[in-house]
Jmol script that loads the backbone (N, CA, C; Angstrom):
load data "model"
ATOM      1  N   UNK A   1      98.427  59.428 152.673  1.00  0.00           N
ATOM      2  CA  UNK A   1      98.447  60.813 153.573  1.00  0.00           C
ATOM      3  C   UNK A   1      97.531  60.275 154.666  1.00  0.00           C
ATOM      4  N   UNK A   2      97.283  59.248 154.947  1.00  0.00           N
ATOM      5  CA  UNK A   2      96.523  58.961 155.674  1.00  0.00           C
ATOM      6  C   UNK A   2      97.165  59.280 157.521  1.00  0.00           C
ATOM      7  N   UNK A   3      98.372  58.665 157.547  1.00  0.00           N
ATOM      8  CA  UNK A   3      98.837  59.278 159.073  1.00  0.00           C
ATOM      9  C   UNK A   3      98.892  60.545 159.132  1.00  0.00           C
ATOM     10  N   UNK A   4      99.262  61.322 158.423  1.00  0.00           N
ATOM     11  CA  UNK A   4      99.124  62.764 158.422  1.00  0.00           C
ATOM     12  C   UNK A   4      97.959  63.192 158.874  1.00  0.00           C
ATOM     13  N   UNK A   5      96.599  63.081 158.088  1.00  0.00           N
ATOM     14  CA  UNK A   5      95.462  63.110 158.625  1.00  0.00           C
ATOM     15  C   UNK A   5      94.971  63.041 159.812  1.00  0.00           C
ATOM     16  N   UNK A   6      95.715  61.858 160.857  1.00  0.00           N
ATOM     17  CA  UNK A   6      95.300  61.828 161.922  1.00  0.00           C
ATOM     18  C   UNK A   6      96.258  62.702 163.055  1.00  0.00           C
ATOM     19  N   UNK A   7      97.366  63.148 162.487  1.00  0.00           N
ATOM     20  CA  UNK A   7      98.199  63.840 163.387  1.00  0.00           C
ATOM     21  C   UNK A   7      97.376  65.523 164.014  1.00  0.00           C
ATOM     22  N   UNK A   8      98.052  66.083 164.998  1.00  0.00           N
ATOM     23  CA  UNK A   8      97.108  67.018 165.501  1.00  0.00           C
ATOM     24  C   UNK A   8      98.017  68.242 165.875  1.00  0.00           C
ATOM     25  N   UNK A   9      97.860  69.079 164.988  1.00  0.00           N
ATOM     26  CA  UNK A   9      98.912  70.319 164.966  1.00  0.00           C
ATOM     27  C   UNK A   9      98.629  71.072 165.797  1.00  0.00           C
ATOM     28  N   UNK A  10     100.024  71.523 166.534  1.00  0.00           N
ATOM     29  CA  UNK A  10      99.747  72.653 167.916  1.00  0.00           C
ATOM     30  C   UNK A  10     100.245  73.900 167.557  1.00  0.00           C
ATOM     31  N   UNK A  11     100.163  74.616 168.794  1.00  0.00           N
ATOM     32  CA  UNK A  11     101.305  75.840 168.817  1.00  0.00           C
ATOM     33  C   UNK A  11     102.244  75.681 169.557  1.00  0.00           C
ATOM     34  N   UNK A  12     103.509  76.015 169.615  1.00  0.00           N
ATOM     35  CA  UNK A  12     104.149  75.553 170.625  1.00  0.00           C
ATOM     36  C   UNK A  12     104.043  76.471 171.795  1.00  0.00           C
ATOM     37  N   UNK A  13     104.723  76.351 172.806  1.00  0.00           N
ATOM     38  CA  UNK A  13     104.565  77.158 173.986  1.00  0.00           C
ATOM     39  C   UNK A  13     105.389  78.405 173.522  1.00  0.00           C
ATOM     40  N   UNK A  14     106.318  78.460 172.841  1.00  0.00           N
ATOM     41  CA  UNK A  14     106.709  79.779 172.562  1.00  0.00           C
ATOM     42  C   UNK A  14     106.435  80.095 171.415  1.00  0.00           C
ATOM     43  N   UNK A  15     105.008  79.931 170.703  1.00  0.00           N
ATOM     44  CA  UNK A  15     104.796  80.628 170.012  1.00  0.00           C
ATOM     45  C   UNK A  15     103.546  81.817 170.241  1.00  0.00           C
ATOM     46  N   UNK A  16     104.020  83.077 169.853  1.00  0.00           N
ATOM     47  CA  UNK A  16     102.535  83.535 170.058  1.00  0.00           C
ATOM     48  C   UNK A  16     101.630  83.752 168.874  1.00  0.00           C
ATOM     49  N   UNK A  17     100.376  83.671 168.909  1.00  0.00           N
ATOM     50  CA  UNK A  17      99.410  83.818 167.973  1.00  0.00           C
ATOM     51  C   UNK A  17      98.320  85.087 168.647  1.00  0.00           C
ATOM     52  N   UNK A  18      98.367  86.138 167.608  1.00  0.00           N
ATOM     53  CA  UNK A  18      97.076  86.963 168.015  1.00  0.00           C
ATOM     54  C   UNK A  18      96.817  87.747 167.252  1.00  0.00           C
ATOM     55  N   UNK A  19      95.452  88.339 167.131  1.00  0.00           N
ATOM     56  CA  UNK A  19      94.693  88.979 165.621  1.00  0.00           C
ATOM     57  C   UNK A  19      94.809  90.578 166.203  1.00  0.00           C
ATOM     58  N   UNK A  20      95.540  91.246 165.464  1.00  0.00           N
ATOM     59  CA  UNK A  20      95.700  92.274 165.624  1.00  0.00           C
ATOM     60  C   UNK A  20      94.708  93.058 164.804  1.00  0.00           C
ATOM     61  N   UNK A  21      93.949  94.010 164.332  1.00  0.00           N
ATOM     62  CA  UNK A  21      93.105  94.371 163.653  1.00  0.00           C
ATOM     63  C   UNK A  21      92.413  93.373 163.250  1.00  0.00           C
ATOM     64  N   UNK A  22      92.945  93.448 161.565  1.00  0.00           N
ATOM     65  CA  UNK A  22      91.892  92.333 160.462  1.00  0.00           C
ATOM     66  C   UNK A  22      92.947  91.262 160.321  1.00  0.00           C
ATOM     67  N   UNK A  23      94.450  91.304 161.166  1.00  0.00           N
ATOM     68  CA  UNK A  23      95.222  90.484 160.755  1.00  0.00           C
ATOM     69  C   UNK A  23      95.465  89.546 161.605  1.00  0.00           C
ATOM     70  N   UNK A  24      95.350  88.397 161.639  1.00  0.00           N
ATOM     71  CA  UNK A  24      96.206  87.309 162.524  1.00  0.00           C
ATOM     72  C   UNK A  24      97.762  87.096 162.520  1.00  0.00           C
ATOM     73  N   UNK A  25      98.571  87.357 163.293  1.00  0.00           N
ATOM     74  CA  UNK A  25      99.783  87.351 163.482  1.00  0.00           C
ATOM     75  C   UNK A  25     100.449  86.548 164.466  1.00  0.00           C
ATOM     76  N   UNK A  26     101.652  85.440 163.943  1.00  0.00           N
ATOM     77  CA  UNK A  26     102.198  84.928 164.688  1.00  0.00           C
ATOM     78  C   UNK A  26     103.636  85.051 164.955  1.00  0.00           C
ATOM     79  N   UNK A  27     103.979  84.813 166.180  1.00  0.00           N
ATOM     80  CA  UNK A  27     105.455  84.991 166.585  1.00  0.00           C
ATOM     81  C   UNK A  27     106.576  83.738 166.626  1.00  0.00           C
ATOM     82  N   UNK A  28     107.316  83.155 165.743  1.00  0.00           N
ATOM     83  CA  UNK A  28     108.083  81.600 165.891  1.00  0.00           C
ATOM     84  C   UNK A  28     109.081  82.057 167.116  1.00  0.00           C
ATOM     85  N   UNK A  29     109.690  81.078 167.825  1.00  0.00           N
ATOM     86  CA  UNK A  29     110.781  81.285 168.571  1.00  0.00           C
ATOM     87  C   UNK A  29     111.955  82.208 168.399  1.00  0.00           C
ATOM     88  N   UNK A  30     111.930  82.198 167.093  1.00  0.00           N
ATOM     89  CA  UNK A  30     113.292  82.909 166.525  1.00  0.00           C
ATOM     90  C   UNK A  30     112.575  84.603 166.536  1.00  0.00           C
ATOM     91  N   UNK A  31     111.779  84.863 166.874  1.00  0.00           N
ATOM     92  CA  UNK A  31     111.073  86.217 166.985  1.00  0.00           C
ATOM     93  C   UNK A  31     111.192  86.818 165.414  1.00  0.00           C
ATOM     94  N   UNK A  32     110.506  85.868 165.012  1.00  0.00           N
ATOM     95  CA  UNK A  32     110.105  86.491 163.279  1.00  0.00           C
ATOM     96  C   UNK A  32     108.856  86.182 163.240  1.00  0.00           C
ATOM     97  N   UNK A  33     107.998  87.572 162.680  1.00  0.00           N
ATOM     98  CA  UNK A  33     106.697  87.740 162.837  1.00  0.00           C
ATOM     99  C   UNK A  33     106.093  87.095 161.547  1.00  0.00           C
ATOM    100  N   UNK A  34     104.818  86.202 161.477  1.00  0.00           N
ATOM    101  CA  UNK A  34     104.242  85.677 160.329  1.00  0.00           C
ATOM    102  C   UNK A  34     103.123  86.428 160.163  1.00  0.00           C
ATOM    103  N   UNK A  35     102.470  86.651 158.738  1.00  0.00           N
ATOM    104  CA  UNK A  35     101.333  86.967 158.308  1.00  0.00           C
ATOM    105  C   UNK A  35     100.685  85.889 157.622  1.00  0.00           C
ATOM    106  N   UNK A  36      99.719  86.185 157.120  1.00  0.00           N
ATOM    107  CA  UNK A  36      98.813  85.212 156.067  1.00  0.00           C
ATOM    108  C   UNK A  36      98.762  85.703 155.431  1.00  0.00           C
ATOM    109  N   UNK A  37      99.150  85.566 154.273  1.00  0.00           N
ATOM    110  CA  UNK A  37      98.342  86.137 152.862  1.00  0.00           C
ATOM    111  C   UNK A  37      98.148  85.371 152.036  1.00  0.00           C
ATOM    112  N   UNK A  38      97.052  85.662 150.905  1.00  0.00           N
ATOM    113  CA  UNK A  38      97.123  85.304 149.772  1.00  0.00           C
ATOM    114  C   UNK A  38      98.439  85.134 148.708  1.00  0.00           C
ATOM    115  N   UNK A  39      98.366  84.743 147.374  1.00  0.00           N
ATOM    116  CA  UNK A  39      99.540  84.730 146.213  1.00  0.00           C
ATOM    117  C   UNK A  39      99.002  86.607 145.598  1.00  0.00           C
ATOM    118  N   UNK A  40      97.902  87.520 146.061  1.00  0.00           N
ATOM    119  CA  UNK A  40      97.843  88.460 145.545  1.00  0.00           C
ATOM    120  C   UNK A  40      98.331  89.489 147.000  1.00  0.00           C
ATOM    121  N   UNK A  41      98.397  88.990 148.085  1.00  0.00           N
ATOM    122  CA  UNK A  41      98.961  89.969 148.919  1.00  0.00           C
ATOM    123  C   UNK A  41      98.037  90.194 149.881  1.00  0.00           C
ATOM    124  N   UNK A  42      96.588  89.649 149.739  1.00  0.00           N
ATOM    125  CA  UNK A  42      95.160  90.045 150.468  1.00  0.00           C
ATOM    126  C   UNK A  42      95.652  88.854 151.766  1.00  0.00           C
ATOM    127  N   UNK A  43      94.803  89.257 152.879  1.00  0.00           N
ATOM    128  CA  UNK A  43      94.832  88.372 153.911  1.00  0.00           C
ATOM    129  C   UNK A  43      94.095  87.095 153.655  1.00  0.00           C
ATOM    130  N   UNK A  44      94.390  86.012 153.994  1.00  0.00           N
ATOM    131  CA  UNK A  44      94.217  84.658 153.468  1.00  0.00           C
ATOM    132  C   UNK A  44      93.495  84.098 154.467  1.00  0.00           C
ATOM    133  N   UNK A  45      91.839  84.495 154.077  1.00  0.00           N
ATOM    134  CA  UNK A  45      91.407  83.716 155.157  1.00  0.00           C
ATOM    135  C   UNK A  45      91.134  82.232 155.679  1.00  0.00           C
ATOM    136  N   UNK A  46      91.534  81.402 154.362  1.00  0.00           N
ATOM    137  CA  UNK A  46      91.656  80.121 154.663  1.00  0.00           C
ATOM    138  C   UNK A  46      92.634  80.066 155.647  1.00  0.00           C
ATOM    139  N   UNK A  47      94.017  80.289 155.496  1.00  0.00           N
ATOM    140  CA  UNK A  47      94.916  80.395 156.244  1.00  0.00           C
ATOM    141  C   UNK A  47      95.073  80.498 158.057  1.00  0.00           C
ATOM    142  N   UNK A  48      94.402  81.486 157.650  1.00  0.00           N
ATOM    143  CA  UNK A  48      93.944  82.269 159.002  1.00  0.00           C
ATOM    144  C   UNK A  48      92.894  81.262 159.907  1.00  0.00           C
ATOM    145  N   UNK A  49      91.888  80.713 159.252  1.00  0.00           N
ATOM    146  CA  UNK A  49      90.636  80.143 159.794  1.00  0.00           C
ATOM    147  C   UNK A  49      91.828  78.571 159.995  1.00  0.00           C
ATOM    148  N   UNK A  50      92.574  78.050 159.226  1.00  0.00           N
ATOM    149  CA  UNK A  50      93.342  76.996 159.401  1.00  0.00           C
ATOM    150  C   UNK A  50      93.797  77.409 160.984  1.00  0.00           C
ATOM    151  N   UNK A  51      94.533  78.205 161.351  1.00  0.00           N
ATOM    152  CA  UNK A  51      95.164  78.678 162.154  1.00  0.00           C
ATOM    153  C   UNK A  51      94.269  78.779 163.601  1.00  0.00           C
ATOM    154  N   UNK A  52      93.113  79.119 163.642  1.00  0.00           N
ATOM    155  CA  UNK A  52      92.039  79.574 164.308  1.00  0.00           C
ATOM    156  C   UNK A  52      91.653  77.881 165.064  1.00  0.00           C
ATOM    157  N   UNK A  53      91.160  76.889 163.984  1.00  0.00           N
ATOM    158  CA  UNK A  53      91.078  75.599 164.286  1.00  0.00           C
ATOM    159  C   UNK A  53      92.049  75.011 164.989  1.00  0.00           C
ATOM    160  N   UNK A  54      93.075  75.177 165.041  1.00  0.00           N
ATOM    161  CA  UNK A  54      94.268  74.175 165.729  1.00  0.00           C
ATOM    162  C   UNK A  54      94.256  74.478 167.092  1.00  0.00           C
ATOM    163  N   UNK A  55      93.735  73.762 168.148  1.00  0.00           N
ATOM    164  CA  UNK A  55      93.339  73.952 169.078  1.00  0.00           C
ATOM    165  C   UNK A  55      94.046  72.926 170.344  1.00  0.00           C
ATOM    166  N   UNK A  56      95.251  72.000 169.766  1.00  0.00           N
ATOM    167  CA  UNK A  56      95.499  70.904 170.338  1.00  0.00           C
ATOM    168  C   UNK A  56      95.043  69.790 170.865  1.00  0.00           C
ATOM    169  N   UNK A  57      93.288  69.335 169.668  1.00  0.00           N
ATOM    170  CA  UNK A  57      92.536  68.565 170.162  1.00  0.00           C
ATOM    171  C   UNK A  57      92.029  68.007 168.827  1.00  0.00           C
ATOM    172  N   UNK A  58      91.679  69.233 167.650  1.00  0.00           N
ATOM    173  CA  UNK A  58      91.653  68.402 166.418  1.00  0.00           C
ATOM    174  C   UNK A  58      93.038  68.036 165.759  1.00  0.00           C
ATOM    175  N   UNK A  59      92.217  66.640 164.757  1.00  0.00           N
ATOM    176  CA  UNK A  59      93.485  66.100 163.992  1.00  0.00           C
ATOM    177  C   UNK A  59      93.592  66.759 162.565  1.00  0.00           C
ATOM    178  N   UNK A  60      94.297  66.716 161.628  1.00  0.00           N
ATOM    179  CA  UNK A  60      94.784  67.634 160.553  1.00  0.00           C
ATOM    180  C   UNK A  60      93.446  66.954 159.546  1.00  0.00           C
ATOM    181  N   UNK A  61      92.896  65.831 159.631  1.00  0.00           N
ATOM    182  CA  UNK A  61      91.433  65.531 159.418  1.00  0.00           C
ATOM    183  C   UNK A  61      90.332  66.168 159.830  1.00  0.00           C
ATOM    184  N   UNK A  62      90.444  66.650 160.639  1.00  0.00           N
ATOM    185  CA  UNK A  62      89.103  67.199 161.044  1.00  0.00           C
ATOM    186  C   UNK A  62      88.947  68.654 161.025  1.00  0.00           C
ATOM    187  N   UNK A  63      90.145  69.358 160.853  1.00  0.00           N
ATOM    188  CA  UNK A  63      90.206  70.399 160.314  1.00  0.00           C
ATOM    189  C   UNK A  63      90.235  70.496 158.655  1.00  0.00           C
ATOM    190  N   UNK A  64      90.611  69.513 158.321  1.00  0.00           N
ATOM    191  CA  UNK A  64      90.017  69.809 156.491  1.00  0.00           C
ATOM    192  C   UNK A  64      88.517  69.489 156.494  1.00  0.00           C
ATOM    193  N   UNK A  65      88.053  68.493 157.195  1.00  0.00           N
ATOM    194  CA  UNK A  65      86.419  68.443 157.551  1.00  0.00           C
ATOM    195  C   UNK A  65      85.824  69.795 157.675  1.00  0.00           C
ATOM    196  N   UNK A  66      86.266  70.332 158.580  1.00  0.00           N
ATOM    197  CA  UNK A  66      85.461  71.557 158.905  1.00  0.00           C
ATOM    198  C   UNK A  66      85.808  73.066 157.512  1.00  0.00           C
ATOM    199  N   UNK A  67      86.898  72.913 157.020  1.00  0.00           N
ATOM    200  CA  UNK A  67      87.358  73.668 156.019  1.00  0.00           C
ATOM    201  C   UNK A  67      86.173  73.657 154.545  1.00  0.00           C
ATOM    202  N   UNK A  68      86.223  72.085 154.474  1.00  0.00           N
ATOM    203  CA  UNK A  68      85.150  71.787 153.412  1.00  0.00           C
ATOM    204  C   UNK A  68      84.333  72.016 153.880  1.00  0.00           C
ATOM    205  N   UNK A  69      83.261  72.194 155.008  1.00  0.00           N
ATOM    206  CA  UNK A  69      81.908  72.697 155.229  1.00  0.00           C
ATOM    207  C   UNK A  69      82.032  73.843 155.076  1.00  0.00           C
ATOM    208  N   UNK A  70      83.052  74.869 155.536  1.00  0.00           N
ATOM    209  CA  UNK A  70      83.085  76.299 155.496  1.00  0.00           C
ATOM    210  C   UNK A  70      83.355  76.981 154.430  1.00  0.00           C
ATOM    211  N   UNK A  71      84.032  76.487 153.599  1.00  0.00           N
ATOM    212  CA  UNK A  71      84.645  77.137 152.019  1.00  0.00           C
ATOM    213  C   UNK A  71      84.227  76.104 150.874  1.00  0.00           C
ATOM    214  N   UNK A  72      83.719  76.800 149.787  1.00  0.00           N
ATOM    215  CA  UNK A  72      83.625  76.037 148.677  1.00  0.00           C
ATOM    216  C   UNK A  72      85.013  75.305 147.840  1.00  0.00           C
ATOM    217  N   UNK A  73      85.472  73.948 148.218  1.00  0.00           N
ATOM    218  CA  UNK A  73      86.598  73.661 147.861  1.00  0.00           C
ATOM    219  C   UNK A  73      86.367  72.082 147.730  1.00  0.00           C
ATOM    220  N   UNK A  74      86.936  70.900 146.930  1.00  0.00           N
ATOM    221  CA  UNK A  74      87.051  70.152 146.753  1.00  0.00           C
ATOM    222  C   UNK A  74      87.607  69.635 147.743  1.00  0.00           C
ATOM    223  N   UNK A  75      87.504  68.217 148.363  1.00  0.00           N
ATOM    224  CA  UNK A  75      88.057  67.830 149.548  1.00  0.00           C
ATOM    225  C   UNK A  75      89.258  67.550 149.346  1.00  0.00           C
ATOM    226  N   UNK A  76      89.780  66.471 148.129  1.00  0.00           N
ATOM    227  CA  UNK A  76      90.963  66.266 147.620  1.00  0.00           C
ATOM    228  C   UNK A  76      92.293  67.652 147.770  1.00  0.00           C
ATOM    229  N   UNK A  77      91.445  68.689 146.843  1.00  0.00           N
ATOM    230  CA  UNK A  77      92.531  69.715 147.174  1.00  0.00           C
ATOM    231  C   UNK A  77      92.573  70.398 148.590  1.00  0.00           C
ATOM    232  N   UNK A  78      91.691  70.352 149.306  1.00  0.00           N
ATOM    233  CA  UNK A  78      91.728  71.139 150.466  1.00  0.00           C
ATOM    234  C   UNK A  78      92.810  70.291 151.122  1.00  0.00           C
ATOM    235  N   UNK A  79      92.491  68.871 151.581  1.00  0.00           N
ATOM    236  CA  UNK A  79      93.489  67.622 151.894  1.00  0.00           C
ATOM    237  C   UNK A  79      95.076  68.128 151.751  1.00  0.00           C
ATOM    238  N   UNK A  80      95.361  68.465 150.310  1.00  0.00           N
ATOM    239  CA  UNK A  80      96.623  68.712 150.037  1.00  0.00           C
ATOM    240  C   UNK A  80      96.850  70.149 150.230  1.00  0.00           C
ATOM    241  N   UNK A  81      95.830  70.909 149.916  1.00  0.00           N
ATOM    242  CA  UNK A  81      96.976  72.556 150.277  1.00  0.00           C
ATOM    243  C   UNK A  81      96.740  72.408 152.052  1.00  0.00           C
ATOM    244  N   UNK A  82      96.298  71.888 152.754  1.00  0.00           N
ATOM    245  CA  UNK A  82      95.769  72.076 154.132  1.00  0.00           C
ATOM    246  C   UNK A  82      97.400  71.178 154.592  1.00  0.00           C
ATOM    247  N   UNK A  83      97.726  70.075 154.139  1.00  0.00           N
ATOM    248  CA  UNK A  83      98.854  69.491 154.663  1.00  0.00           C
ATOM    249  C   UNK A  83     100.001  70.156 153.949  1.00  0.00           C
ATOM    250  N   UNK A  84     100.380  71.141 153.259  1.00  0.00           N
ATOM    251  CA  UNK A  84     101.128  71.429 152.584  1.00  0.00           C
ATOM    252  C   UNK A  84     101.191  72.872 153.201  1.00  0.00           C
ATOM    253  N   UNK A  85     100.523  73.436 153.976  1.00  0.00           N
ATOM    254  CA  UNK A  85     100.606  74.821 154.869  1.00  0.00           C
ATOM    255  C   UNK A  85     101.012  74.607 156.233  1.00  0.00           C
ATOM    256  N   UNK A  86     100.513  73.319 156.822  1.00  0.00           N
ATOM    257  CA  UNK A  86     100.599  72.621 157.963  1.00  0.00           C
ATOM    258  C   UNK A  86     102.354  72.470 157.985  1.00  0.00           C
ATOM    259  N   UNK A  87     102.372  72.068 156.741  1.00  0.00           N
ATOM    260  CA  UNK A  87     103.774  71.811 156.712  1.00  0.00           C
ATOM    261  C   UNK A  87     104.855  72.677 157.045  1.00  0.00           C
ATOM    262  N   UNK A  88     104.444  73.721 155.950  1.00  0.00           N
ATOM    263  CA  UNK A  88     105.315  75.169 156.148  1.00  0.00           C
ATOM    264  C   UNK A  88     105.386  75.985 157.487  1.00  0.00           C
ATOM    265  N   UNK A  89     104.297  75.725 157.824  1.00  0.00           N
ATOM    266  CA  UNK A  89     104.432  76.094 159.328  1.00  0.00           C
ATOM    267  C   UNK A  89     105.174  75.271 160.308  1.00  0.00           C
ATOM    268  N   UNK A  90     105.274  73.829 160.139  1.00  0.00           N
ATOM    269  CA  UNK A  90     106.316  73.226 160.984  1.00  0.00           C
ATOM    270  C   UNK A  90     107.560  73.609 160.624  1.00  0.00           C
ATOM    271  N   UNK A  91     107.807  73.592 159.591  1.00  0.00           N
ATOM    272  CA  UNK A  91     108.631  74.115 159.183  1.00  0.00           C
ATOM    273  C   UNK A  91     109.153  75.598 159.561  1.00  0.00           C
ATOM    274  N   UNK A  92     108.734  76.426 159.384  1.00  0.00           N
ATOM    275  CA  UNK A  92     109.208  77.863 160.091  1.00  0.00           C
ATOM    276  C   UNK A  92     108.739  77.537 161.997  1.00  0.00           C
ATOM    277  N   UNK A  93     108.412  76.496 162.403  1.00  0.00           N
ATOM    278  CA  UNK A  93     108.583  76.771 163.679  1.00  0.00           C
ATOM    279  C   UNK A  93     107.026  77.729 164.460  1.00  0.00           C
ATOM    280  N   UNK A  94     105.983  77.653 163.727  1.00  0.00           N
ATOM    281  CA  UNK A  94     105.471  78.428 164.022  1.00  0.00           C
ATOM    282  C   UNK A  94     103.812  76.727 164.916  1.00  0.00           C
ATOM    283  N   UNK A  95     103.857  75.961 164.045  1.00  0.00           N
ATOM    284  CA  UNK A  95     103.066  74.885 164.651  1.00  0.00           C
ATOM    285  C   UNK A  95     104.015  73.281 164.861  1.00  0.00           C
ATOM    286  N   UNK A  96     103.592  72.554 165.839  1.00  0.00           N
ATOM    287  CA  UNK A  96     104.421  71.374 165.798  1.00  0.00           C
ATOM    288  C   UNK A  96     103.133  70.276 165.837  1.00  0.00           C
ATOM    289  N   UNK A  97     103.720  69.076 164.865  1.00  0.00           N
ATOM    290  CA  UNK A  97     102.548  68.185 164.784  1.00  0.00           C
ATOM    291  C   UNK A  97     102.525  66.782 165.238  1.00  0.00           C
ATOM    292  N   UNK A  98     102.020  66.284 166.062  1.00  0.00           N
ATOM    293  CA  UNK A  98     102.084  65.067 167.378  1.00  0.00           C
ATOM    294  C   UNK A  98     100.751  64.047 167.163  1.00  0.00           C
ATOM    295  N   UNK A  99     100.797  63.408 168.355  1.00  0.00           N
ATOM    296  CA  UNK A  99      99.907  62.237 167.896  1.00  0.00           C
ATOM    297  C   UNK A  99      98.464  62.710 168.349  1.00  0.00           C
TER     298      UNK A  99
END
end "model"
wireframe off; spacefill off
backbone 0.3
color backbone group
């Protein structure tokens, strides 16, 4: 997992990300609207925080470190969950991963 932790997630130029009320919304290139909820349908603070931390400079490792400082979570669980979430957003074309 070390290599992916050095990757830098970015929003592609054709993805829109905006806060509307208390929700963070993303629109992918195919005009799909994405919201970020937990399993219970509530706003996922962690998912939204991950997207807020994506600035084109931070690596996935940097993002995981910030999440571990802000939330009560085991580092390995945070790494696994963050990588899985970012990969999901890459598949949905909301994020890209680069060096």
